[in-house]
C-alpha positions as a Markdown table, in Angstrom:
| # | Residue | x | y | z |
|---|---|---|---|---|
| 1 | Unk | -47.7 | 129.8 | 105.6 |
| 2 | Unk | -49.8 | 132.3 | 103.7 |
| 3 | Unk | -49.0 | 136.0 | 103.3 |
| 4 | Unk | -51.6 | 138.5 | 102.1 |
| 5 | Unk | -50.0 | 141.1 | 99.9 |
| 6 | Unk | -49.3 | 144.3 | 101.9 |
| 7 | Unk | -45.9 | 145.1 | 100.5 |
| 8 | Unk | -44.1 | 145.2 | 97.1 |
| 9 | Unk | -42.8 | 142.1 | 95.4 |
| 10 | Unk | -39.2 | 143.5 | 95.9 |
| 11 | Unk | -39.8 | 143.8 | 99.6 |
| 12 | Unk | -41.2 | 140.3 | 99.7 |
| 13 | Unk | -38.1 | 139.0 | 97.8 |
| 14 | Unk | -35.9 | 140.8 | 100.4 |
| 15 | Unk | -37.8 | 139.1 | 103.2 |
| 16 | Unk | -37.8 | 135.8 | 101.3 |
| 17 | Unk | -34.0 | 135.8 | 101.0 |
| 18 | Unk | -33.8 | 135.5 | 104.8 |
| 19 | Unk | -35.9 | 132.3 | 104.5 |
| 20 | Unk | -34.1 | 130.9 | 101.5 |
| 21 | Unk | -32.8 | 128.0 | 103.4 |
| 22 | Unk | -36.4 | 126.9 | 104.2 |
| 23 | Unk | -37.9 | 127.6 | 100.7 |
| 24 | Unk | -36.7 | 128.6 | 97.3 |
| 25 | Unk | -40.0 | 129.5 | 95.8 |
| 26 | Unk | -43.1 | 131.4 | 96.8 |
| 27 | Unk | -46.5 | 131.3 | 95.1 |
| 28 | Unk | -48.6 | 134.3 | 94.1 |
| 29 | Unk | -52.3 | 133.9 | 93.3 |
| 30 | Unk | -55.7 | 135.5 | 93.6 |
| 31 | Unk | -57.9 | 133.9 | 96.2 |
| 32 | Unk | -61.6 | 133.4 | 96.2 |
| 33 | Unk | -62.1 | 136.9 | 97.8 |
| 34 | Unk | -60.2 | 138.5 | 94.9 |
| 35 | Unk | -57.1 | 139.3 | 97.1 |
| 36 | Unk | -53.6 | 138.7 | 95.9 |
| 37 | Unk | -51.8 | 136.3 | 98.1 |
| 38 | Unk | -48.2 | 135.2 | 98.6 |
| 39 | Unk | -47.7 | 131.7 | 100.1 |
| 40 | Unk | -45.0 | 129.0 | 100.3 |
| 41 | Unk | -47.7 | 126.5 | 99.3 |
| 42 | Unk | -50.8 | 126.4 | 97.1 |
| 43 | Unk | -54.1 | 125.7 | 98.7 |
| 44 | Unk | -56.1 | 122.7 | 97.3 |
| 45 | Unk | -57.8 | 123.5 | 94.1 |
| 46 | Unk | -55.8 | 126.7 | 93.4 |
| 47 | Unk | -53.7 | 125.2 | 90.7 |
| 48 | Unk | -56.6 | 125.0 | 88.2 |
| 49 | Unk | -57.3 | 128.8 | 88.7 |
| 50 | Unk | -53.7 | 129.8 | 87.8 |
| 51 | Unk | -50.9 | 131.2 | 89.8 |
| 52 | Unk | -47.4 | 132.7 | 89.6 |
| 53 | Unk | -44.3 | 131.0 | 91.0 |
| 54 | Unk | -41.7 | 133.4 | 92.3 |
| 55 | Unk | -38.0 | 132.4 | 92.5 |
| 56 | Unk | -36.8 | 134.0 | 95.8 |
| 57 | Unk | -33.2 | 133.9 | 94.7 |
| 58 | Unk | -33.5 | 135.5 | 91.2 |
| 59 | Unk | -36.8 | 137.2 | 91.3 |
| 60 | Unk | -37.9 | 135.4 | 88.2 |
| 61 | Unk | -41.7 | 134.9 | 88.0 |
| 62 | Unk | -43.1 | 131.9 | 86.2 |
| 63 | Unk | -46.8 | 132.3 | 85.2 |
| 64 | Unk | -49.0 | 129.2 | 85.2 |
| 65 | Unk | -52.3 | 129.9 | 83.3 |
| 66 | Unk | -55.6 | 128.7 | 84.6 |
| 67 | Unk | -56.9 | 125.4 | 83.4 |
| 68 | Unk | -59.3 | 125.6 | 80.5 |
| 69 | Unk | -62.9 | 124.4 | 80.7 |
| 70 | Unk | -64.0 | 121.7 | 78.3 |
| 71 | Unk | -65.6 | 124.3 | 76.1 |
| 72 | Unk | -62.6 | 126.6 | 76.2 |
| 73 | Unk | -60.4 | 123.6 | 75.3 |
| 74 | Unk | -62.4 | 122.8 | 72.2 |
| 75 | Unk | -62.3 | 126.5 | 71.2 |
| 76 | Unk | -58.5 | 126.5 | 71.7 |
| 77 | Unk | -58.1 | 123.4 | 69.6 |
| 78 | Unk | -60.2 | 124.9 | 66.8 |
| 79 | Unk | -58.1 | 128.0 | 67.0 |
| 80 | Unk | -54.9 | 126.0 | 66.8 |
| 81 | Unk | -56.2 | 124.0 | 63.9 |
| 82 | Unk | -57.3 | 127.2 | 62.1 |
| 83 | Unk | -53.9 | 128.8 | 62.6 |
| 84 | Unk | -52.0 | 125.7 | 61.5 |
| 85 | Unk | -54.2 | 125.5 | 58.3 |
| 86 | Unk | -53.5 | 129.1 | 57.6 |
| 87 | Unk | -49.7 | 128.6 | 58.0 |
| 88 | Unk | -49.9 | 125.7 | 55.5 |
| 89 | Unk | -51.8 | 127.8 | 53.1 |
| 90 | Unk | -49.4 | 130.7 | 53.5 |
| 91 | Unk | -46.4 | 128.5 | 52.7 |
| 92 | Unk | -48.2 | 127.1 | 49.7 |
| 93 | Unk | -49.0 | 130.6 | 48.4 |
| 94 | Unk | -45.4 | 131.8 | 48.7 |
| 95 | Unk | -44.2 | 128.6 | 47.0 |
| 96 | Unk | -46.6 | 129.1 | 44.0 |
| 97 | Unk | -46.3 | 132.8 | 43.5 |
| 98 | Unk | -43.4 | 135.1 | 43.4 |
| 99 | Unk | -45.3 | 138.3 | 43.0 |
| 100 | Unk | -48.9 | 139.7 | 43.0 |
| 101 | Unk | -48.7 | 139.7 | 39.2 |
| 102 | Unk | -48.4 | 135.9 | 39.3 |
| 103 | Unk | -51.6 | 135.7 | 41.3 |
| 104 | Unk | -53.4 | 137.9 | 38.9 |
| 105 | Unk | -52.3 | 135.8 | 35.9 |
| 106 | Unk | -53.3 | 132.6 | 37.7 |
| 107 | Unk | -56.7 | 134.0 | 38.5 |
| 108 | Unk | -57.3 | 135.2 | 34.9 |
| 109 | Unk | -56.3 | 131.8 | 33.5 |
| 110 | Unk | -58.5 | 129.9 | 35.9 |
| 111 | Unk | -61.6 | 132.1 | 35.3 |
| 112 | Unk | -61.1 | 132.1 | 31.6 |
| 113 | Unk | -61.1 | 128.3 | 31.6 |
| 114 | Unk | -64.2 | 128.1 | 33.7 |
| 115 | Unk | -65.9 | 130.7 | 31.5 |
| 116 | Unk | -65.2 | 128.7 | 28.3 |
| 117 | Unk | -66.5 | 125.6 | 30.0 |
| 118 | Unk | -69.7 | 127.5 | 31.0 |
| 119 | Unk | -70.1 | 128.8 | 27.4 |
| 120 | Unk | -69.9 | 125.3 | 26.0 |
| 121 | Unk | -72.5 | 124.1 | 28.4 |
| 122 | Unk | -74.8 | 127.0 | 27.4 |
| 123 | Unk | -74.3 | 126.1 | 23.8 |
| 124 | Unk | -75.2 | 122.5 | 24.5 |
| 125 | Unk | -78.3 | 123.8 | 26.3 |
| 126 | Unk | -79.5 | 125.8 | 23.4 |
| 127 | Unk | -78.9 | 122.9 | 21.0 |
| 128 | Unk | -80.9 | 120.5 | 23.3 |
| 129 | Unk | -83.7 | 123.1 | 23.7 |
| 130 | Unk | -84.0 | 123.4 | 19.9 |
| 131 | Unk | -84.0 | 119.6 | 19.5 |
| 132 | Unk | -86.7 | 119.3 | 22.3 |
| 133 | Unk | -88.9 | 121.8 | 20.5 |
| 134 | Unk | -88.6 | 119.9 | 17.3 |
| 135 | Unk | -89.5 | 116.6 | 18.9 |
| 136 | Unk | -92.4 | 118.1 | 20.8 |
| 137 | Unk | -93.6 | 119.6 | 17.6 |
| 138 | Unk | -93.6 | 116.2 | 15.9 |
| 139 | Unk | -95.5 | 114.8 | 18.9 |
| 140 | Unk | -98.1 | 117.6 | 18.6 |
| 141 | Unk | -98.5 | 117.0 | 14.9 |
| 142 | Unk | -99.2 | 113.3 | 15.6 |
| 143 | Unk | -101.8 | 114.1 | 18.2 |
| 144 | Unk | -103.6 | 116.7 | 16.0 |
| 145 | Unk | -103.7 | 114.1 | 13.2 |
| 146 | Unk | -105.2 | 111.6 | 15.6 |
| 147 | Unk | -102.3 | 109.3 | 15.5 |
| 148 | Unk | -100.6 | 107.8 | 18.6 |
| 149 | Unk | -97.2 | 109.3 | 19.4 |
| 150 | Unk | -94.5 | 106.8 | 18.6 |
| 151 | Unk | -92.8 | 105.3 | 21.6 |
| 152 | Unk | -89.3 | 106.2 | 20.3 |
| 153 | Unk | -90.4 | 109.8 | 20.0 |
| 154 | Unk | -91.7 | 109.8 | 23.6 |
| 155 | Unk | -88.3 | 108.3 | 24.7 |
| 156 | Unk | -86.4 | 110.9 | 22.8 |
| 157 | Unk | -88.4 | 113.7 | 24.4 |
| 158 | Unk | -87.8 | 112.3 | 27.8 |
| 159 | Unk | -84.1 | 112.0 | 27.1 |
| 160 | Unk | -83.9 | 115.7 | 26.1 |
| 161 | Unk | -85.6 | 116.7 | 29.3 |
| 162 | Unk | -83.1 | 114.7 | 31.3 |
| 163 | Unk | -80.2 | 116.2 | 29.3 |
| 164 | Unk | -81.4 | 119.7 | 30.0 |
| 165 | Unk | -81.7 | 119.1 | 33.7 |
| 166 | Unk | -78.2 | 117.7 | 33.7 |
| 167 | Unk | -76.8 | 120.6 | 31.8 |
| 168 | Unk | -78.6 | 123.1 | 34.1 |
| 169 | Unk | -76.9 | 121.4 | 37.1 |
| 170 | Unk | -73.5 | 121.5 | 35.3 |
| 171 | Unk | -73.9 | 125.2 | 34.6 |
| 172 | Unk | -74.8 | 125.9 | 38.2 |
| 173 | Unk | -71.7 | 124.0 | 39.3 |
| 174 | Unk | -69.5 | 126.0 | 36.9 |
| 175 | Unk | -70.9 | 129.3 | 38.2 |
| 176 | Unk | -70.2 | 128.1 | 41.8 |
| 177 | Unk | -66.7 | 127.2 | 40.9 |
| 178 | Unk | -66.2 | 130.7 | 39.4 |
| 179 | Unk | -67.4 | 132.3 | 42.6 |
| 180 | Unk | -65.1 | 130.0 | 44.7 |
| 181 | Unk | -62.2 | 130.8 | 42.4 |
| 182 | Unk | -62.8 | 134.5 | 42.8 |
| 183 | Unk | -62.8 | 134.1 | 46.6 |
| 184 | Unk | -59.7 | 131.9 | 46.7 |
| 185 | Unk | -57.6 | 134.2 | 44.6 |
| 186 | Unk | -58.8 | 137.2 | 46.5 |
| 187 | Unk | -57.8 | 135.4 | 49.8 |
| 188 | Unk | -54.5 | 134.4 | 48.3 |
| 189 | Unk | -53.7 | 137.9 | 47.3 |
| 190 | Unk | -54.6 | 139.2 | 50.7 |
| 191 | Unk | -52.4 | 136.5 | 52.4 |
| 192 | Unk | -49.5 | 137.3 | 50.0 |
| 193 | Unk | -49.7 | 141.0 | 50.8 |
| 194 | Unk | -50.1 | 140.6 | 54.5 |
| 195 | Unk | -47.7 | 137.7 | 55.0 |
| 196 | Unk | -49.2 | 136.6 | 58.3 |
| 197 | Unk | -52.2 | 134.7 | 59.6 |
| 198 | Unk | -54.8 | 136.7 | 61.6 |
| 199 | Unk | -56.0 | 135.3 | 64.9 |
| 200 | Unk | -59.3 | 133.3 | 64.3 |
| 201 | Unk | -62.4 | 135.1 | 65.5 |
| 202 | Unk | -63.2 | 133.7 | 69.0 |
| 203 | Unk | -67.0 | 134.2 | 68.5 |
| 204 | Unk | -67.0 | 132.1 | 65.3 |
| 205 | Unk | -64.9 | 129.4 | 67.0 |
| 206 | Unk | -67.2 | 129.3 | 70.0 |
| 207 | Unk | -70.2 | 128.8 | 67.7 |
| 208 | Unk | -68.4 | 126.0 | 65.9 |
| 209 | Unk | -67.5 | 124.4 | 69.2 |
| 210 | Unk | -70.9 | 124.7 | 70.8 |
| 211 | Unk | -72.9 | 121.4 | 71.0 |
| 212 | Unk | -75.8 | 120.9 | 68.6 |
| 213 | Unk | -79.4 | 120.4 | 69.7 |
| 214 | Unk | -79.0 | 116.6 | 69.6 |
| 215 | Unk | -75.6 | 116.6 | 71.3 |
| 216 | Unk | -75.0 | 116.6 | 75.1 |
| 217 | Unk | -74.4 | 120.1 | 76.4 |
């Protein structure tokens, strides 16, 4: 039995009470034509599109959401994971800090330590550059005098080049750590002030969930 909606839900419930001995529930859904329908049964395939289950005795309405597509399911999983991660972070923040001042103090201490480390690397760089210039000068003197450059001198120059490359990388990492620390403490301060996790942006989650060019679509 299928009833197209032409009356209010209250009127339907009144009518439905007369048939309570035959059925306790009715279903309410939108059909393929966009019409709202009341029926004692769901047509095949309707469940995946969502429906409402109406208790004819109490008038209580239970809503069953439409089934998610595979892509929508991936997006929802990403959203749930992001929300769970935020909740864990929020709990950690309130465990670590009792006030905004605590966060500012932690930020200052962390950035000062990174800054000192960077300063030490820069000092080592300057020292290595001075030493490299000295070694290169010795090699140039030997060449001007028509003497072969000693093998140990060549090795020392090569080692200084390698050392400078390594120090440059270390300094870049320290600068990156400083940037990340700034971002982290700014985020922690915002979380501490707000006290809640915002809903992840659907557009970003969709981009993350979308298959890559080498993955099946």
